[in-house]
C-alpha positions as CSV (number, residue, x, y, z in Angstrom):
1,X,-36.6,31.5,-48.0
2,X,-36.8,32.0,-44.2
3,X,-39.4,30.1,-42.2
4,X,-39.8,33.3,-40.1
5,X,-42.6,35.6,-41.0
6,X,-42.3,38.7,-38.7
7,X,-45.7,40.0,-40.0
8,X,-44.3,43.6,-39.8
9,X,-47.0,45.9,-41.4
10,X,-46.2,47.9,-44.5
11,X,-46.1,51.6,-44.6
12,X,-44.3,54.4,-42.8
13,X,-42.8,53.4,-39.4
14,X,-44.9,56.0,-37.4
15,X,-48.1,54.7,-39.0
16,X,-47.5,50.9,-38.8
17,X,-49.1,50.2,-35.4
18,X,-52.1,52.5,-35.9
19,X,-52.9,51.1,-39.4
20,X,-52.4,47.6,-38.2
21,X,-54.8,48.0,-35.3
22,X,-57.3,49.6,-37.7
23,X,-57.4,46.6,-39.9
24,X,-57.2,43.7,-37.5
25,X,-60.2,41.4,-36.9
26,X,-62.1,41.9,-33.6
27,X,-64.1,39.8,-31.2
28,X,-67.4,41.4,-30.5
29,X,-68.1,42.0,-26.8
30,X,-71.0,39.6,-26.8
31,X,-68.8,36.8,-28.0
32,X,-65.8,37.2,-25.7
33,X,-67.2,35.1,-22.9
34,X,-67.2,32.2,-25.3
35,X,-63.4,32.3,-25.3
36,X,-60.9,31.0,-22.7
37,X,-57.3,32.3,-22.5
38,X,-54.6,30.9,-20.3
39,X,-52.0,33.3,-19.0
40,X,-48.8,31.7,-17.5
41,X,-47.0,34.2,-15.2
42,X,-48.5,37.1,-13.3
43,X,-45.7,39.7,-13.2
44,X,-46.1,43.0,-14.9
45,X,-46.6,41.5,-18.4
46,X,-48.8,38.6,-17.4
47,X,-50.7,40.6,-14.7
48,X,-51.5,43.5,-17.0
49,X,-52.5,41.1,-19.8
50,X,-54.8,39.0,-17.6
51,X,-56.5,42.1,-16.1
52,X,-57.0,43.8,-19.5
53,X,-58.3,40.6,-21.3
54,X,-60.7,39.9,-18.4
55,X,-61.9,43.5,-18.4
56,X,-62.7,43.1,-22.1
57,X,-64.8,40.1,-21.3
58,X,-62.7,37.0,-22.0
59,X,-62.5,34.1,-19.6
60,X,-59.0,34.2,-18.2
61,X,-57.2,31.4,-16.3
62,X,-54.0,32.9,-14.7
63,X,-51.2,30.7,-13.3
64,X,-48.3,31.5,-11.0
65,X,-45.9,29.3,-9.1
66,X,-45.8,31.9,-6.2
67,X,-48.3,32.0,-3.4
68,X,-49.7,35.3,-4.9
69,X,-49.2,37.4,-8.0
70,X,-47.8,40.0,-5.7
71,X,-44.7,37.9,-5.3
72,X,-43.8,37.9,-9.0
73,X,-40.2,39.0,-9.6
74,X,-41.3,42.2,-11.2
75,X,-41.5,43.4,-7.6
76,X,-37.7,43.6,-7.5
77,X,-37.4,46.2,-10.2
78,X,-36.2,49.3,-8.4
79,X,-35.2,52.2,-10.5
80,X,-38.0,53.2,-12.8
81,X,-39.9,52.9,-16.1
82,X,-39.2,54.8,-19.3
83,X,-41.8,56.9,-21.2
84,X,-41.4,59.6,-23.8
85,X,-43.5,62.3,-22.1
86,X,-40.8,65.0,-22.2
87,X,-42.0,66.5,-18.9
88,X,-38.5,67.9,-18.4
89,X,-38.5,69.7,-21.7
90,X,-35.0,68.5,-22.5
91,X,-35.6,67.2,-26.0
92,X,-37.2,63.8,-25.5
93,X,-39.6,62.4,-28.0
94,X,-41.1,59.1,-29.3
95,X,-38.4,59.0,-31.9
96,X,-35.6,59.7,-29.4
97,X,-36.8,56.9,-27.1
98,X,-37.0,54.6,-30.2
99,X,-33.5,55.6,-31.3
100,X,-31.9,55.3,-27.9
101,X,-33.4,51.8,-27.5
102,X,-32.2,50.6,-30.9
103,X,-28.7,52.0,-30.3
104,X,-28.6,50.7,-26.7
105,X,-29.4,47.2,-28.1
106,X,-26.4,47.6,-30.5
107,X,-28.6,47.6,-33.6
108,X,-29.9,44.1,-33.0
109,X,-33.6,44.7,-32.3
110,X,-36.5,44.8,-34.7
111,X,-37.2,48.4,-35.8
112,X,-41.0,48.2,-35.9
113,X,-41.4,46.6,-32.5
114,X,-39.2,49.1,-30.8
115,X,-41.0,52.1,-32.4
116,X,-44.3,50.7,-31.2
117,X,-42.9,50.3,-27.7
118,X,-41.8,54.0,-27.7
119,X,-45.2,55.0,-29.2
120,X,-47.3,53.4,-26.4
121,X,-44.9,54.3,-23.6
122,X,-46.7,57.5,-22.7
123,X,-50.0,55.6,-22.3
124,X,-48.5,53.4,-19.6
125,X,-47.8,56.3,-17.3
126,X,-51.4,57.6,-17.6
127,X,-52.7,54.1,-16.9
128,X,-50.5,53.6,-13.8
129,X,-51.3,57.1,-12.4
130,X,-55.0,56.3,-12.8
131,X,-54.4,53.1,-10.8
132,X,-52.8,55.1,-8.0
133,X,-49.2,54.3,-8.5
134,X,-47.3,56.8,-6.3
135,X,-44.7,58.1,-8.8
136,X,-42.2,60.6,-7.5
137,X,-43.2,64.2,-8.0
138,X,-41.5,67.6,-8.2
139,X,-42.3,70.4,-5.8
140,X,-45.1,71.7,-8.0
141,X,-46.8,68.3,-8.2
142,X,-45.7,67.3,-11.7
143,X,-44.3,63.8,-12.1
144,X,-40.5,63.8,-11.7
145,X,-38.0,62.0,-13.9
146,X,-34.6,60.5,-13.6
147,X,-31.8,59.8,-16.1
148,X,-30.8,56.2,-16.8
149,X,-27.9,54.7,-18.7
150,X,-27.5,55.2,-22.4
151,X,-29.5,58.4,-22.8
152,X,-29.0,62.1,-22.4
153,X,-32.5,63.1,-21.3
154,X,-34.6,62.5,-18.2
155,X,-37.4,60.0,-19.1
156,X,-37.5,57.5,-16.2
157,X,-40.5,57.7,-14.0
158,X,-40.0,56.2,-10.5
159,X,-41.5,55.5,-7.1
160,X,-38.4,55.9,-4.9
161,X,-36.5,52.7,-5.2
162,X,-39.5,50.4,-5.4
163,X,-41.0,51.2,-8.8
164,X,-41.5,47.6,-9.8
165,X,-43.4,46.8,-6.6
166,X,-45.7,49.8,-7.0
167,X,-46.4,49.0,-10.7
168,X,-47.1,45.4,-9.8
169,X,-49.5,46.4,-7.1
170,X,-51.3,48.5,-9.7
171,X,-51.6,45.6,-12.1
172,X,-52.6,43.3,-9.2
173,X,-55.3,45.6,-8.1
174,X,-56.7,45.5,-11.7
175,X,-56.4,41.7,-11.6
176,X,-58.1,41.5,-8.2
177,X,-61.1,43.4,-9.4
178,X,-61.5,40.8,-12.3
179,X,-61.0,37.9,-9.9
180,X,-63.8,39.3,-7.8
181,X,-66.0,39.5,-10.8
182,X,-65.2,35.9,-11.7
183,X,-63.6,36.8,-15.0
184,X,-60.2,35.6,-13.9
185,X,-59.8,32.3,-12.3
186,X,-56.5,32.5,-10.3
187,X,-54.3,29.4,-9.9
188,X,-51.7,30.3,-7.3
189,X,-49.0,27.8,-6.5
190,X,-49.4,26.1,-9.8
191,X,-46.6,25.4,-12.3
192,X,-47.0,24.8,-16.0
193,X,-45.4,21.5,-16.8
194,X,-46.2,21.2,-20.6
195,X,-48.0,22.7,-23.5
196,X,-50.8,20.8,-25.2
197,X,-51.2,21.2,-28.9
198,X,-54.4,20.1,-30.6
199,X,-54.6,20.1,-34.4
200,X,-51.6,22.3,-34.7
201,X,-52.8,25.0,-32.3
202,X,-51.9,25.7,-28.6
203,X,-55.0,24.6,-26.7
204,X,-53.9,24.1,-23.1
205,X,-51.4,23.2,-20.5
206,X,-50.6,20.5,-18.0
207,X,-50.0,22.1,-14.6
208,X,-48.9,20.7,-11.3
209,X,-50.5,21.9,-8.1
210,X,-47.4,22.7,-6.0
211,X,-49.3,22.3,-2.7
212,X,-51.1,19.0,-3.3
213,X,-48.9,17.5,-6.1
214,X,-51.9,16.9,-8.3
215,X,-51.4,17.0,-12.0
216,X,-54.1,19.0,-13.8
217,X,-55.3,19.6,-17.3
218,X,-56.4,23.1,-18.4
219,X,-57.7,24.0,-21.8
220,X,-58.1,27.3,-23.6
221,X,-58.4,28.8,-27.1
222,X,-55.1,30.6,-26.8
223,X,-52.1,30.6,-24.4
224,X,-50.0,33.6,-23.2
225,X,-46.6,32.9,-21.8
226,X,-45.4,35.7,-19.5
227,X,-43.0,33.8,-17.3
228,X,-39.9,36.1,-17.3
229,X,-36.3,35.5,-18.2
230,X,-33.7,32.8,-17.8
231,X,-30.9,34.5,-15.8
232,X,-30.9,31.7,-13.2
233,X,-29.2,29.5,-15.7
234,X,-26.1,31.0,-14.2
235,X,-27.2,29.9,-10.7
236,X,-26.0,33.2,-9.2
237,X,-28.0,36.1,-10.5
238,X,-30.2,39.0,-9.4
239,X,-33.3,37.0,-10.2
240,X,-35.5,35.5,-7.5
241,X,-34.4,32.0,-6.8
242,X,-37.6,30.5,-8.2
243,X,-37.3,32.4,-11.5
244,X,-36.9,29.8,-14.3
245,X,-37.1,29.2,-18.0
246,X,-39.4,26.2,-17.9
247,X,-42.6,27.6,-19.5
248,X,-40.7,29.1,-22.3
249,X,-38.5,26.1,-22.8
250,X,-41.5,23.7,-22.8
251,X,-43.1,25.6,-25.7
252,X,-39.7,25.6,-27.4
253,X,-39.6,21.8,-27.3
254,X,-43.1,21.8,-28.8
255,X,-42.2,24.0,-31.8
256,X,-41.7,27.6,-30.7
257,X,-38.3,28.9,-31.9
258,X,-35.9,30.3,-29.3
259,X,-34.2,33.5,-30.4
260,X,-30.8,35.0,-29.5
261,X,-30.3,32.9,-26.4
262,X,-26.7,34.2,-26.0
263,X,-28.0,37.8,-25.4
264,X,-27.7,38.2,-21.6
265,X,-27.5,41.4,-19.6
266,X,-24.8,41.8,-17.0
267,X,-25.9,44.5,-14.6
268,X,-23.0,46.7,-13.4
269,X,-24.4,47.7,-9.9
270,X,-24.8,44.5,-7.9
271,X,-23.4,43.8,-4.4
272,X,-20.3,41.6,-5.1
273,X,-20.2,37.9,-4.4
274,X,-19.0,37.3,-0.9
275,X,-18.4,33.5,-0.9
276,X,-18.8,30.2,-2.6
277,X,-21.9,29.2,-0.6
278,X,-23.9,32.2,-1.8
279,X,-27.1,31.4,-3.7
280,X,-28.5,34.8,-4.6
281,X,-27.1,38.2,-5.6
282,X,-28.6,41.6,-4.8
283,X,-29.1,44.4,-7.3
284,X,-28.5,48.0,-6.4
285,X,-30.7,50.1,-8.7
286,X,-29.2,51.7,-11.8
287,X,-30.9,54.9,-10.6
288,X,-28.0,55.2,-8.1
289,X,-25.7,56.0,-11.0
290,X,-27.6,59.3,-11.3
291,X,-26.0,60.4,-8.1
292,X,-23.1,58.0,-7.5
293,X,-19.7,58.1,-9.1
294,X,-17.9,54.8,-9.9
295,X,-14.2,54.5,-9.2
296,X,-11.2,52.3,-8.2
297,X,-7.9,53.5,-6.8
298,X,-5.4,54.8,-9.3
299,X,-2.6,53.1,-7.5
300,X,-2.5,49.3,-7.5
301,X,-0.9,49.4,-4.0
302,X,-3.9,51.3,-2.7
303,X,-6.3,48.6,-4.1
304,X,-4.2,45.9,-2.4
305,X,-4.2,47.8,0.9
306,X,-8.0,48.2,0.7
307,X,-8.4,44.5,0.1
308,X,-6.2,43.7,3.1
309,X,-8.2,46.1,5.3
310,X,-5.2,48.4,5.8
311,X,-6.8,51.4,4.0
312,X,-10.3,52.9,4.0
313,X,-11.8,54.3,0.7
314,X,-12.8,57.5,2.4
315,X,-9.1,58.1,3.1
316,X,-8.0,58.0,-0.6
317,X,-7.6,61.5,-1.9
318,X,-9.6,62.7,-4.9
319,X,-6.6,62.8,-7.1
320,X,-5.8,59.2,-6.3
321,X,-9.2,57.9,-7.5
322,X,-9.8,56.7,-11.0
323,X,-13.3,57.6,-12.1
324,X,-12.8,55.3,-15.0
325,X,-16.2,55.7,-16.7
326,X,-15.9,59.5,-16.6
327,X,-12.4,59.1,-18.0
328,X,-13.3,56.7,-20.8
329,X,-16.8,58.0,-21.7
330,X,-16.9,61.7,-21.0
331,X,-20.2,62.4,-22.8
332,X,-22.2,59.9,-20.7
333,X,-19.9,59.3,-17.8
334,X,-21.4,57.0,-15.1
335,X,-24.6,56.7,-17.2
336,X,-23.2,54.6,-20.0
337,X,-25.3,51.5,-20.9
338,X,-25.1,48.5,-18.7
339,X,-23.0,46.3,-21.0
340,X,-20.4,49.1,-21.4
341,X,-20.2,49.8,-17.6
342,X,-19.9,46.1,-16.8
343,X,-17.1,45.5,-19.1
344,X,-15.2,48.5,-17.9
345,X,-15.5,47.3,-14.3
346,X,-14.2,43.8,-15.3
347,X,-11.3,45.4,-17.1
348,X,-10.2,47.4,-14.0
349,X,-10.6,44.3,-11.8
350,X,-8.8,42.1,-14.2
351,X,-5.9,44.6,-14.2
352,X,-5.6,44.2,-10.4
353,X,-7.5,47.3,-9.2
354,X,-10.5,45.4,-7.6
355,X,-11.3,46.4,-4.1
356,X,-13.3,43.5,-2.7
357,X,-11.7,41.0,-0.4
358,X,-13.5,38.0,-1.9
359,X,-12.4,34.9,-3.8
360,X,-11.9,36.8,-7.1
361,X,-11.0,40.3,-5.7
362,X,-13.7,41.7,-7.9
363,X,-15.5,44.9,-6.9
364,X,-15.5,48.7,-7.5
365,X,-16.9,51.7,-5.6
366,X,-20.1,53.6,-6.1
367,X,-19.5,56.8,-4.2
368,X,-22.2,59.4,-3.2
369,X,-19.9,61.9,-1.3
370,X,-19.8,64.3,-4.3
371,X,-23.6,64.3,-4.7
372,X,-24.2,64.7,-1.0
373,X,-22.1,67.8,-0.8
374,X,-23.4,69.2,-4.1
375,X,-27.0,68.8,-3.1
376,X,-26.2,70.1,0.4
377,X,-24.8,73.3,-0.9
378,X,-27.8,73.8,-3.2
379,X,-30.2,73.2,-0.2
380,X,-28.2,75.7,2.0
381,X,-28.6,78.4,-0.7
382,X,-32.3,77.6,-1.0
383,X,-32.7,77.9,2.8
384,X,-30.6,81.1,2.9
385,X,-28.0,79.6,5.2
386,X,-25.0,81.9,5.0
387,X,-21.5,80.3,5.5
388,X,-22.8,76.8,6.2
389,X,-20.5,74.4,7.9
390,X,-19.4,71.2,6.2
391,X,-21.6,69.3,8.6
392,X,-24.6,71.4,7.8
393,X,-23.9,70.9,4.1
394,X,-23.5,67.1,4.6
395,X,-26.7,66.8,6.7
396,X,-28.8,68.7,4.0
397,X,-27.3,66.7,1.2
398,X,-27.8,63.4,3.0
399,X,-31.5,64.3,3.5
400,X,-31.9,64.9,-0.3
401,X,-30.3,61.6,-1.1
402,X,-32.4,59.9,1.6
403,X,-35.6,61.2,0.0
404,X,-34.6,59.8,-3.5
405,X,-33.0,56.5,-2.6
406,X,-33.6,55.9,1.1
407,X,-34.9,52.3,1.0
408,X,-32.0,51.2,-1.3
409,X,-29.4,52.6,1.2
410,X,-31.2,50.8,4.0
411,X,-31.2,47.5,2.1
412,X,-27.5,47.9,1.3
413,X,-26.6,48.6,4.9
414,X,-28.6,45.6,6.2
415,X,-26.8,43.3,3.8
416,X,-23.2,44.6,4.1
417,X,-23.2,46.4,7.5
418,X,-21.6,49.4,5.8
419,X,-23.2,52.8,5.9
420,X,-23.3,54.0,2.2
421,X,-23.7,57.6,3.2
422,X,-20.2,57.5,4.7
423,X,-18.5,54.6,3.0
424,X,-18.8,54.1,-0.8
425,X,-21.0,51.1,-1.9
426,X,-19.1,48.1,-3.2
427,X,-20.5,46.9,-6.5
428,X,-19.7,44.5,-9.3
429,X,-21.5,43.2,-12.4
430,X,-23.8,40.3,-12.2
431,X,-26.3,38.4,-14.4
432,X,-29.6,40.3,-14.4
433,X,-31.8,40.3,-17.5
434,X,-32.1,38.2,-20.7
435,X,-32.7,39.9,-24.0
436,X,-33.1,36.5,-25.8
437,X,-36.3,34.5,-25.5
438,X,-39.0,32.9,-27.5
439,X,-39.2,34.3,-31.1
440,X,-42.4,36.2,-31.7
441,X,-43.8,38.1,-34.7
442,X,-45.1,41.6,-34.6
443,X,-48.3,40.3,-33.1
444,X,-46.3,38.7,-30.2
445,X,-47.3,35.2,-31.5
446,X,-44.7,32.4,-31.5
447,X,-44.2,29.9,-34.3
448,X,-46.9,27.9,-32.6
449,X,-50.4,29.2,-33.6
450,X,-52.3,30.4,-30.6
451,X,-49.2,30.6,-28.4
452,X,-48.3,34.2,-27.5
453,X,-45.3,35.3,-25.6
454,X,-44.9,38.7,-23.8
455,X,-42.5,40.6,-21.6
456,X,-39.0,39.2,-20.8
457,X,-40.0,35.8,-22.0
458,X,-39.9,36.9,-25.6
459,X,-36.9,38.3,-27.5
460,X,-38.5,41.3,-29.3
461,X,-37.6,44.7,-28.0
462,X,-34.1,45.1,-26.6
463,X,-31.7,43.7,-29.1
464,X,-28.3,42.7,-27.6
465,X,-28.6,45.0,-24.6
466,X,-31.5,46.4,-22.6
467,X,-31.4,50.0,-21.5
468,X,-32.3,50.5,-17.8
469,X,-36.0,51.1,-17.0
470,X,-37.1,49.5,-20.3
471,X,-38.1,46.1,-18.9
472,X,-41.1,47.5,-17.0
473,X,-42.0,49.6,-20.1
474,X,-42.0,46.5,-22.3
475,X,-43.9,44.3,-19.9
476,X,-46.7,46.8,-19.4
477,X,-46.8,47.8,-23.1
478,X,-47.2,44.2,-24.1
479,X,-49.9,43.5,-21.5
480,X,-52.0,46.6,-21.5
481,X,-51.6,48.0,-25.1
482,X,-50.4,45.4,-27.6
483,X,-51.5,41.8,-26.8
484,X,-55.2,42.7,-26.3
485,X,-55.4,43.8,-29.9
486,X,-53.3,41.2,-31.5
487,X,-54.7,38.2,-29.7
488,X,-58.2,39.3,-30.6
489,X,-57.2,39.1,-34.3
490,X,-56.3,35.5,-33.8
491,X,-59.3,34.6,-31.6
492,X,-61.8,36.1,-34.0
493,X,-61.9,32.7,-35.7
494,X,-62.7,30.8,-32.5
495,X,-66.1,32.2,-31.5
496,X,-67.9,29.1,-32.8
497,X,-65.3,26.6,-31.6
498,X,-66.8,25.9,-28.2
499,X,-65.0,24.8,-25.1
500,X,-61.8,22.8,-25.7
501,X,-62.2,19.3,-24.2
502,X,-59.4,18.0,-21.9
503,X,-60.2,14.3,-22.4
504,X,-58.5,14.1,-25.8
505,X,-55.5,12.0,-26.7
506,X,-53.2,15.0,-26.8
507,X,-53.9,15.9,-23.2
508,X,-53.7,12.3,-22.2
509,X,-50.2,11.9,-23.8
510,X,-48.8,15.1,-22.2
511,X,-50.0,14.2,-18.8
512,X,-48.6,10.7,-19.1
513,X,-45.1,12.1,-20.0
514,X,-45.1,14.4,-17.1
515,X,-46.1,11.7,-14.6
516,X,-43.4,9.4,-16.0
517,X,-40.8,12.2,-15.5
518,X,-42.0,12.8,-11.9
519,X,-41.7,9.1,-11.2
520,X,-38.2,9.0,-12.6
521,X,-37.0,11.9,-10.4
522,X,-38.5,10.5,-7.3
523,X,-37.2,6.9,-7.9
524,X,-33.8,7.7,-9.3
525,X,-31.1,6.4,-6.9
526,X,-28.7,9.3,-7.4
527,X,-26.1,10.7,-5.0
528,X,-26.2,14.4,-5.7
529,X,-28.7,17.1,-5.0
530,X,-30.3,19.3,-7.7
531,X,-28.3,22.3,-6.5
532,X,-25.1,20.4,-6.9
533,X,-25.7,20.2,-10.7
534,X,-27.2,23.7,-10.9
535,X,-24.0,25.2,-9.3
536,X,-21.8,23.2,-11.7
537,X,-23.8,24.5,-14.6
538,X,-23.6,28.1,-13.3
539,X,-19.9,28.0,-12.8
540,X,-19.4,26.9,-16.5
541,X,-21.8,29.5,-17.7
542,X,-20.3,32.4,-15.8
543,X,-16.7,31.6,-16.6
544,X,-17.2,30.6,-20.3
545,X,-20.5,32.1,-21.4
546,X,-20.4,35.2,-19.2
547,X,-19.0,38.7,-19.7
548,X,-16.1,37.7,-21.8
549,X,-16.4,34.8,-24.3
550,X,-13.8,33.1,-26.5
551,X,-14.3,30.4,-29.2
552,X,-12.2,28.0,-27.1
553,X,-14.1,28.6,-24.0
554,X,-17.5,28.3,-25.7
555,X,-16.5,24.9,-27.2
556,X,-15.4,23.7,-23.8
557,X,-18.7,25.0,-22.3
558,X,-20.8,23.0,-24.9
559,X,-18.9,19.9,-24.1
560,X,-18.8,20.4,-20.3
561,X,-22.5,21.3,-20.0
562,X,-23.4,18.1,-21.9
563,X,-21.3,16.1,-19.4
564,X,-23.0,17.8,-16.5
565,X,-26.4,17.1,-18.1
566,X,-25.6,13.4,-18.7
567,X,-24.4,13.2,-15.1
568,X,-27.6,14.9,-13.9
569,X,-29.9,12.3,-15.4
570,X,-27.8,9.5,-13.9
571,X,-27.0,10.8,-10.5
572,X,-29.6,13.4,-9.4
573,X,-31.4,12.6,-6.1
574,X,-34.8,14.1,-5.4
575,X,-36.1,13.3,-1.9
576,X,-39.7,13.2,-0.8
577,X,-42.8,12.3,-2.8
578,X,-45.4,13.8,-5.1
579,X,-48.3,14.0,-2.7
580,X,-47.7,17.5,-1.4
581,X,-45.2,20.3,-1.5
582,X,-41.8,19.2,-2.8
583,X,-39.5,22.1,-3.7
584,X,-36.6,19.7,-4.7
585,X,-38.9,18.1,-7.3
586,X,-39.8,21.6,-8.6
587,X,-36.1,22.5,-8.9
588,X,-35.3,19.2,-10.7
589,X,-37.7,20.0,-13.5
590,X,-36.3,23.6,-13.8
591,X,-32.7,22.6,-13.7
592,X,-33.2,20.0,-16.3
593,X,-34.5,22.8,-18.6
594,X,-31.6,25.1,-17.7
595,X,-29.1,22.4,-18.6
596,X,-30.5,22.2,-22.1
597,X,-30.8,25.9,-22.5
598,X,-27.3,26.5,-21.2
599,X,-25.9,24.4,-24.0
600,X,-27.9,26.2,-26.6
601,X,-26.7,29.6,-25.2
602,X,-23.1,28.5,-25.7
603,X,-23.9,27.2,-29.2
604,X,-25.5,30.5,-30.1
605,X,-22.6,32.5,-28.7
606,X,-20.1,30.4,-30.6
607,X,-22.1,30.8,-33.8
608,X,-22.3,34.6,-33.5
609,X,-18.8,35.6,-34.6
610,X,-19.1,39.2,-33.5
611,X,-19.4,41.3,-30.4
612,X,-22.7,43.2,-29.8
613,X,-24.2,44.5,-26.6
614,X,-24.1,41.9,-23.8
615,X,-22.5,39.3,-26.2
616,X,-18.8,40.1,-26.0
617,X,-16.5,37.9,-27.9
618,X,-12.9,38.7,-26.9
619,X,-11.7,37.8,-30.4
620,X,-14.0,40.5,-31.8
621,X,-13.0,43.7,-29.9
622,X,-11.4,47.0,-30.8
623,X,-7.9,48.0,-29.5
624,X,-9.8,50.0,-26.9
625,X,-11.7,47.0,-25.7
626,X,-15.0,48.0,-27.2
627,X,-17.5,45.6,-28.9
628,X,-16.8,45.0,-32.6
629,X,-20.0,44.2,-34.6
630,X,-20.2,42.5,-37.9
631,X,-23.2,44.0,-39.7
632,X,-22.4,42.3,-43.0
633,X,-22.7,38.8,-41.7
634,X,-24.7,39.0,-38.4
635,X,-27.4,41.7,-38.7
636,X,-30.2,39.2,-38.0
637,X,-32.1,37.5,-35.3
638,X,-30.9,34.0,-34.7
639,X,-33.9,31.7,-34.0
640,X,-33.3,28.1,-33.0
641,X,-35.6,25.2,-33.8
642,X,-35.7,22.2,-31.4
643,X,-34.8,18.9,-33.0
644,X,-34.8,16.5,-30.1
645,X,-32.7,15.7,-27.0
646,X,-29.4,16.4,-28.7
647,X,-29.2,20.2,-28.4
648,X,-26.3,20.2,-30.9
649,X,-28.8,19.3,-33.6
650,X,-30.9,22.5,-33.2
651,X,-31.5,24.3,-36.5
652,X,-30.8,28.0,-36.9
653,X,-33.3,30.2,-38.7
654,X,-32.5,33.8,-39.5
655,X,-34.7,36.9,-39.5
656,X,-32.8,39.7,-41.3
657,X,-33.0,43.1,-39.5
658,X,-33.8,45.9,-41.8
659,X,-33.3,49.5,-40.7
660,X,-35.0,52.1,-42.9
661,X,-35.4,54.9,-40.4
662,X,-32.0,55.1,-38.6
663,X,-28.4,54.9,-39.6
664,X,-26.6,51.8,-38.4
665,X,-23.2,52.8,-37.0
666,X,-20.7,51.9,-34.3
667,X,-22.1,52.8,-30.9
668,X,-20.2,55.6,-29.2
669,X,-20.8,57.0,-25.7
670,X,-17.6,59.1,-25.6
């Protein structure tokens, strides 16, 4: 008998969420101001949740480590947000969005959660338009849509190349209104250090004021973790450098199971690594794959000449270019899902066709010349320009591309000094998003009563691979339209509880442990910086728990990470003190958590003897190099229970995945 109760409602799939809402307990409006809720993280998931809960009348305490909620990493999402509106009239529907998401996740997501996500997606767009989010529009004024990977319809709403920023400003404006009303108490530059459990329920946190160094106790009747993903375990990723796993990992160590940690998304369109001293990677939006064509030279000598600076990509003839995604996957072409596109790029570079002159010679081209000329010809016809010159066509096409993606092209040129209108972009896969996370049930509650987890911090909606533009959809769905119902059902029993005191033994013990760890870091006479250990961890993770995984490499990774971890606790050096801002101390806590998580990721990847989505085991692949699932033995969520400092002792619990509404079959994008 599994310990995991997913609490999926009975009944037909399309009726589950409606019936569940209709029968949940409520908190009456006049009782909501008797209840405190802590929200950790103020990105799209946390910001939308905090604003909605405060609007309903609860007392909300919101925490972020940034100087403002506007700095949450959601701001970096560029390409768009999915919703089943079918504005394009091209066959989209709630069911198709549901099916595409399940298939894109390689049949490793929970059916009921994904259908609910597709069901509420349309509401998100209406909510954001009402907030003033400036979505792109067609000539007639109707909201425009893009295509994204893994689908054959246009369902992605966008605001140029800054969709995440605009959506976050919408959520932040809603938060600001509630802050002004006193319903949200905002704690900027505060970091959650530990979860406090009282009588078996999540009742508060220990936080550190990152400006003064003060350790604070905060109590609540329920806790919401919305702290994002753990991609920075690889050191180099597209995540903001402050992004971390600590809030999620702290609750894992207090009893919340951690699900599918090996499911990591490698994004195919990032600017390649340029050197060993780099600390951050830059994402180029997947929306660019709508208009760009990905290729490498057909001739290995041309690739070598490009790397040596003897040949320019513009000078390679069309017939000498290998548009390998179009060749391998004709039905989807450049819009295959991210895991498929990433592995295909790695295969070409491993074969010697990479075009970047870096340490690994890894890089491919994303070329817009075909789209520029195509859109230029269309514009010339529209403007009744007879016999336009090539330059006129180019100028008109460039103007169209500029209107769609202008800020992304400016960003690329500032980073690389190459003009992407003339020279193809150089791209290569990099760590981006994490599908794994804290295990939650249908109500988004973890295995700790009163501790809810939303957005990227939980595991629930994307299976083994996330389709592009679905992260923003999940974050806002959870915060605006799911959590406010499900948390009320839990809180309905707390209207007579009264304020949770912070002078209890549970708070005392948690604060004591945090202060002891701070003292350890500041007084340890080590010889290496925190980054020294983080880079060592990242190197192991990328090479052995990255795009291609083998049993031998994973066993080595488990052993090597443990060695780095032991070395960290002996030899880490944290300068400064605790009486003010100390970014090295912040990093020390976060990297300590990454070292434990990294080991669990490798254990999970070794355990899962199959390939699925972003988890690619080289010993489980087809002759064509595609992922080979094992549905008989591994069609389940793997949720790990913490058992103390030895990560090797974590216990696996399984939630079987049951598909009653779709046929489980091998993914094909050909």
